[in-house]
N, C-alpha and C positions, 0 to 999 in steps of 0.2 A: 687242216687243223680246225678243231672245234673250240669256239670261244664262248665264255659266259660273261655277261655284263651285269655287274652288281651295282645297282644305282642307275636306273633308267630315266634320267632327266635329259636336259639339253645335250650334255656331253655324251651320255649313253646312246642317244639316238644318232648323233653324228658318228660315233664309233661304229655303230651298226651299219650305217650307210657306206662308210669307207672300208670296212673290214675285208671285203673281197679283194681289194687292191693289195692286201698283205697276205693273201692265201687263207683267210679265216672264214669259217661258216659259223654264224651266231646261232647256237643251239639252245641258249638259255638266257632269259632276261628277268632280272629280279628288281622289284621296286618296293616302295613303302607298303604296297597292298599285299603282294605275295611273299614278302620277306619280313613281315612284322615279327619282331623278336627273333630274327634269324631263322624263321620257319622254313625258308626256301633253300637254306644251305644244308642239303641232305646228301647222303651217299648215292641215293637213287638219281637225284637231279644232276649230280656232277660225275656220274659214272664214266662218261665219254668225253669230258671236258679236258682240253689240253692246258688252257690258260684262262684265268679270270681277270678281267679288268674292272677295278673298283673305283667308281666315282659316286660316292654316296654322301654322307654327312659326317662331320668330325666325331660326333658321339657314337657312331656305329662302326667306325673304321677298325679299331683294335679288335672288336668282337668279330667282325668279318674275317680279319686276318687269322685270328685264333681258330675259327671254325673251318676256314678253307685249308689252313695248314694241317689240321687234324685229318682232313680228307685226302691229303697228299696232293693238293692242287697248287700249281705255280701261279703267281699273281703279279699284277701291275697295279700299284696304288696311286691314284691321281687325286684323291681327296686332300684338301689342305686344312690346316688348323688343328691337327692331331699330333704334331711332332713332339710334344711332351711325352708321348708314349713310344718314341722311336726305339729306345733301348729294349723295352719290353717286346716290341715287334721283332727286333733282331733275335732276341733269345728264343721266341716262339718259332721263328723260321729255322734257326740253327738246330733246335731240338727235334723238329719235325723232319728235317732233311729235305726241305722243298726250296724253291727259288722265288725270290721276290725282288722287284724293281720298284723303287719309290723316287718321287721327286716333287718338289713344290711347283714345278713347271716343266711340262714335256715339250715345250717349244725348242727346236734345234737352235734357232737364233738366240734365244735367251741363254742357253747353255754356252754358246760361243761368247755371248756378251759377258757372262759371268767370268770367263777367263780373261777377257780384256780388262774388266774392272779390277780383278785381282792383280794383274800385271801393273796397272796404273797405280794401285795402292802400294805395291812393292816399290815401285820407282820413286814414289813421293813420300815414303815412310820416314825418311830422314830429313825431308825438306820442311822444317818447322813452320815456315811462313804459309804453308798451304793448309787451309781448313777444308772440311769435307761435309757434304750433305747426301742424303738418300731420300728419294721421294717416289711415290707411285699413286696412280689413280686407276680405279676399276668401276664397274657397273654397280648400281645401288643395291643389288641383291647379293653381292659377295659378302660372305658372313665374317671372314677374318680380316682384321686391319691392325697393323700393317700386314701385307700379304706375306705368305710363306716365302715367296721369291725374293721380296725385299729383305727379309730377315736373313735369308741365305746369302744375298749379296753382301750385306754388312758383315756377316760371319766370315766370308771369304776375304774381305778387306782386312779383318782382324788377323786372320791366319797368315795373310801376306806381310804382316808386320806393321800395319797402320794402327797406332795406339792412341792417337789423339781423338777427341770427341767427334762423332759423326751425327749431325742433326738429322733425325729421321721423322718423316711425316707421310700421311696418307689422305687421299680424298676418295669419296664414293659418290657417284652421280650418274644418272642416265643409264646408257647401255654400253659404256666404254669397255672394250674387251681387255684393255690393260696397257699401261705405259709405265716403264721403270726408268728412273733417271738417277745417275750418280754424278756428283760434281765435286771439283776441287777448285778452291778460289784463293788467290793471293792478291797483294796490292798491285802486282804487275800484270796478272792475267787470270783467266778462268778456263778450266777444262771441263767440258760437259759430255758425258756419255749417256746415250739414251736408246732404249729399245721400245718400239711401239708395235703392238699386235694389231693386225687388221681384222682378225676373226678368230673363232675357236678352232678352226681347221688345223692350224699348226699344232695345237695341243693334242687333238685327237690323233693326228698322224704320228706324232712322237710316241704316244701311248701304244699305238699299234706296232710301231717299230720295236718298242721295248718288249711287247708281248711275243713277237716273232723271235726275238733274241733270247728270252728267258725260257722258252720251251726246251725241256730236256736238260736244264741246268739246275744246280743247287747253289744256294748262297744268298747273301743279302747285299744288294747293289743299289747305287744311285744311277739315274739316267746318264750321267756323265760317263759311267763305266761302259754303257752301251755305245755311246757316241765315240768315245776316245779310247776304248779298250784298256782301261786302267785296272779293272778288277781282275782278281784271280778266279778263273772259271773252273768249276768241277762238273764234268759230264756225268749224267746219270747212267 
């Protein structure tokens, strides 16, 4: 399988390193120099590409999706901070008849963690004495705060029926790869759920897992669909 990397930073280089483990040959790498104003997303460059993995910057993501979809290229989107454009992205993908997987976090552990958080929120939804908080810390160069992952965790808590206030906060410092914490507190006790990433490798492996899964499929999916097979899949 041929893979294109759109956004060749730290994550892009790690994805290139790990790509052979998932049956991929990296045939195209686009960065700020060869893809300025989307100049690298051409039919010629993507002629033999099976899937594109996009880890760029929030301001470029929807443009990359639009142009990749127009070329009929399936894609995995790993950039965060662009989710206000999510419905537009869905419309683009559905009209083009391509496949896309998106997620604020491609860590398998985080996706399992999200399910645990949702279940805890469901169980405590009617227990009025329990207040909740959501907190995360990442490296100082991460552009969005709160992280997309933390916002997704809070959203899943709401969907699970937890309607009381959830105090939400973030920190940015050093080179921390990412910790997310959800807590519930009452006069009687405290429940704390925490996920700590050790490196970026888990994110890269998850993105590659998603890339192998989306090849030859159409539709708009979250990474949880890949892991837990919840989505309806249409074969091309």
